[in-house]
N, C-alpha and C positions, 0 to 999 in steps of 0.2 A: 198607090206608092208613089209611081213617077209624079204626078202632080203637086203631093204633097211636097216632093224632095225639087221641084220644079217651084213651088213656093218659097220656100224656104233658102233656094238659092237668092231668088230677084229680091228675096226681104233681105238677107245679106250684102246683095249688092249695092240695092237702096241706100240702106243703112252705111256701109265704108263710100259711096259715094259723097253724102251731106258729111259726112266725117274727114273726109279726104285723106283718109286710112285706110291698108287692106286689112281687112279683118277674116283671120282664117275659115274656110269651108269644113264641114262639120265631116271627121272622117267618114270613107263611103264602106257602107258593109262590106266584108269580107275582107277588108286591109289587116295584115297583123299589124298588132301591139307596135308601138314606136315603142323606139328605145328610150329610156330614162335613166338618170342615176342621180336621187333627190334625197337629201338630208331630210330628216322625220324629229320628231320632237321626242321622242326617245333616245336620242342621240346617236341612232343608227342613220347608215346610204342604203338607200333599196335602188335595185331595178330589176328587170324582168324573173330574172335568172333566180332572185330570190322566193318567185312564186311558180317555178316551176313544176312542182308536184301537186297542184291543184290543180284541180278536173276545170274550174273556171275561175277566170279573173275581173274582180268585177273594179272598177275605177269609176269613181265620184268624186268629180270637181266639184267643189264647194268652198266656202272662207268665213271668217270668224264674223263679220257684221252684217250680212243680209239677212233679213227676216224671214226669206223663205229655208233659208239655210238652217238659222237656226233652229225654225219650226220643224228640220227634217233632221235635225240632228240625234234626237232619240229615236225615231224611226231607221235611221240605220245603223244605233248599235243593235237592236231589237233583230233587224234582218241579217246582221252577221253571226249574232247568235242563233238564228234560229237553221243557219246554213252553214258555219263552218264545221258542220261536224258531218258535211255531204261531201266535203271536198272543194267550196268555195273559199277564196280568197278575194276579202274586201279592203280597198285601199283607197285612203281619203286625200285628194290633193288640194292645196289650198294654189291657185293659177292667178291669183290679182296682185298685182303691184298694189303697193299703199299709196307711194306719189300721182295715182290716179282716181283718189276717192278726194271728194269733196267733206267737208266737216258735217254738211249736211246728210251725207250718205250712210252716217252714223248714227244713227237716231234711236236705234233700235235691239240692239246689243251692247254692253259695258266693252265690246274689245273693236280693237283695227284688225287691220289682215296682215299685220308684222308677222312675222316668225317667232319672236318673243310673244307673244299674244296667242300663239296658236297654243301654245303648252295650256294656260288656263283654262282655254275655252274648250279643250279634249279632254280635261278633267272634269268642268263642271258637269257635261253629259257621258261620263263610266267609260269614254272608247277604249275599248282595247285591241283596236284594229290601225296599224299605219295611218300619222297625218303626215303626208309630204310637202313640202313648200316649192314650188313651183315661179314663185312671181319674181325671184329676180332676175331668169333671163326668161322664163313662160315659152321654153322652148317643146317642154311636152304636152304643155296647152294648147300652141300654133299646130303642134303636130294632129293631136286630137279634136282641134276647132271645138275649145270648149266654149259655146255660147256664152253660158248662164252660171248662174248658181245656186240650186246645184245642177250638174250635168251629168248623166252617167253613161260608161262606156263599160259595155259585157263582151269577155271576149273567150269564146270558148274553149276544148284542152289545145287547140291547133295551136291556139292565140287569135284567131280570125273573128274580126269583128260580128258579133251577131245580134246585138241591139243597143241601139244609141238614143235618147232621150231624158223625159223627166223620169224621176222614183216612181211619184205616182200622181193621184190627183187630190191631195192633202192639202197641197198649199199651206197656209201661212196656220194652218191647226196643226197643232202640235202633238194632236192627238193620236191614236195609230187610225188606218183607213183599213176600209174590208179587201178593197181591192188594190193592186199594185202589178204595173207595167216590167218593174225589176223584177219582183216576188213571179209573176210568169214567164218571164224569161228566161232565167234562172232554173225555175221547174221544166219548160221545155226543154232547155241545152244538156240539166243534166239525164233527162228521159231519152236524149237522141236525137230529138226531133226538130222539127221547123218553128221557130219563134211566131206567131200568128201576126202582131204586131213591132215587126222589127225597127221601127222610126216612129218616136214621136217630138212633136216640137218640146224642148228644154222648156223649162218656163220659170224666172226667178231673174233677179241682179245681173245685169249685164259685165261678161268680164271687162275686171279692168286694167287693160291692158297699159302698156310703158306710155303710149304716144297722148292717152289720155291726161297725161302731168301739164300737157302745155293749157286743159283746160283749168286742169287747177288752179294754177298759176295766174291765170284769168281771175280767177272770182278770190285769189287771197288778194289781190291787185286791187279789185274792187271793192272787197272787205277792208282795206285799208282806205282806202280814201272816203268811206262813210262818216259824217261829222259824229264827235264825240262831245257828249253832254253832261252836264253838269246841274242841278238844281239844292235849295234848301229844303230840309226834310225837320218838320217842325213835329208835335206830339201829334197835331189831329190829323196829319197826312200818313204820320207813322201807325195810327190804328190802323185807317183806311189799307196801307198795304199787308196789314195783319190781316184784316176782315177776308181779304181776294175776292171779291163778287165776281171778280172773272169766271169763264171757263175753264181757265189755266191752272196747269199745279205751277207755283211762285217759287224757287227760286231766291234766299235772302242772304245777304252774305254781310256780317258785320267787320270791319276792318279799317285798317291804316297805314299810312307809308313809312311809317317808323317802326311797325311789328315786322320784324323779320319773314316769321310764317305765312301771313298773311298777304307779303311780296312773291315769296316763292310760290304758293298755291294760285295766286291772282290769274297767271296764265290759263291753269288749267279749268276757271270757274266761268273765265272767255269763250272756251274751245268748248265746254258743256254749253253754255247760251246759243252756239254756233251748229252743234251737233243736235243739240233737237228744237231747233227754230221753226221745221217743220211738224210739228207733233205741237199737243195742246200746252205750251212750257214756257215759261220766263222767267228770266234770270235779274234779279236789282243787288245792286250792290249800295252799302251806305258807311259812308267814311266817317270814322271819329276823331279824324282830326280836329283841331281848334279849327276856328273861323279865320284865321289870318292865315293860313296854310291853303286855302281856296287854292290859290296859281299852282301851288305847290302837289294838291290832288287834279287839279285838270292837268296838268304837265303830265301825271304818271299814268293818268287815264287813258290819254291820248297816245302817250307811247307804246300803251298795252293793246292799243286800238278797243276801247272798252265800246264800241256801237253798240247801236241796237240793230238787231239782224230784221231784214224788211220783215218777215210776215209777225214776226213779234211787237213791232212799231204800231200795226195798227190796233192790237189789239190792246196794247198800252195806253193809245190814245183814247179807245173808247172807255176805257177803265178811269178816265181824266188825267192819268200822268204824262209830265212833259218831259220824265229821261229815264233812264233806266238805269242813273249813277245820283248818288243824294248822299247830301252832306249832314252831318245832325247839327240842327242849330237851335234845338232847343233847349239849349242852356245841361242840367242835372240830367246824365244818362241813364239815372234810375228810372225819369219819365219814359227814354225809349225802352226799357224794358217792359216797363208795366204797359206800355202799348203793344210792343212787337211779341216777348217773352220772357216772361216773371222768372223762368225758371235759369236765364242769363246771367250768370256770375258777373259778368264786368270784365273777362279774360276774353285777349283777341288772338286768332281771327274765331269767329263765331258761327254758324251756317245751320239754317233751318228749311224744312221743306213744309211748302204749305199748303194746303189742297182744295178747292172752291168752297168755299162757305167758310173758312180759317180755319182749320183742323191742323195743327202741328203733327204731322206723318214721321219726322225724322229732325233731330237736329244732334250736331256736335258740336265741341270746342275744341279749339284746336288746329292744327294743322290737317288736312283732309288725306285719306288715301282717296285719290280719283276713279280708283275702280269702287271701291264702295258706293263712291256716290254716285255714281253713273247706275248700282244698282239699284241705290233705293230709289232713284228717280223713275227708272224703267216699272217698278213695283208701283212707285204713285201714279203712274201712264196706264196701268194695267183698266 
């Protein structure tokens, strides 16, 4: 155990020195539960006093975006249901600050880590335990030394720390697991015995500390400096786009600079392309503006930073595409419809998801619900 704690300490010290920031140390075994007063998705504010009658207080630092947290979400509710009648209080805490996340870290969930997005996340998984937000100041996460999501801290009836680490070895498997460090620790504490393995390494996405916002700002500057391109689209190339001979899920959007809903939703489409850039995904925009409006279209795309994410650029190049942005130059838009989506009525905007091989998985006419779009993309990526 001493060797494990030494290893964790050395690892954290190394990471801290690399980042030039101080990463909080994990709370020591036997320490009292740190004080907190945090708002929850149910509208209430919670402190340790609200759980004074519980025999055990289990705190799980988690979040909305991390694939490890997403996979663990259903298992957390199952643990709560199995132990709430035994005197165990379970509390989830989002200690991440959204400003510490780059877009490409958001490709495994439809949600980011804002407080507003915690509510639909908890609803998706049917959480019936409190979900608290500590991302604004991160005082509780700092006091506990929450290293990743999820990271579990279990306090006994005297509110002394008896276990810290990961929930189980389920990783990114959303199904139940045969054994669980958390369940073992709860059973031991309720039985009045020592936890056999009181410390394990938490495993998951690193906590998004406030100081990481500098890295995010740097990422944004780099993105805004990428070149934005625009190419002609004829019927032959349109058919190639639809046939999708790549290995990527392809998002295609028909739009125009004179279409209000198109202009309004376009930043969400760019953000979507950046979110999923490290996954087998690509976004292609097709402008239906008249050919003489080419300078206007390009200026619009440049103002929205409609560049090609670096991981996507290679895939598009291999597929023979010169850009991710096209302007229809093939005359009658019926030809575009026949080439890409015969069910398109002609109304803008129009969006569709095309699987490798050309099958349309989803289509939508009119302004997008970006949350629905992300859900459809995630279904297509499974």
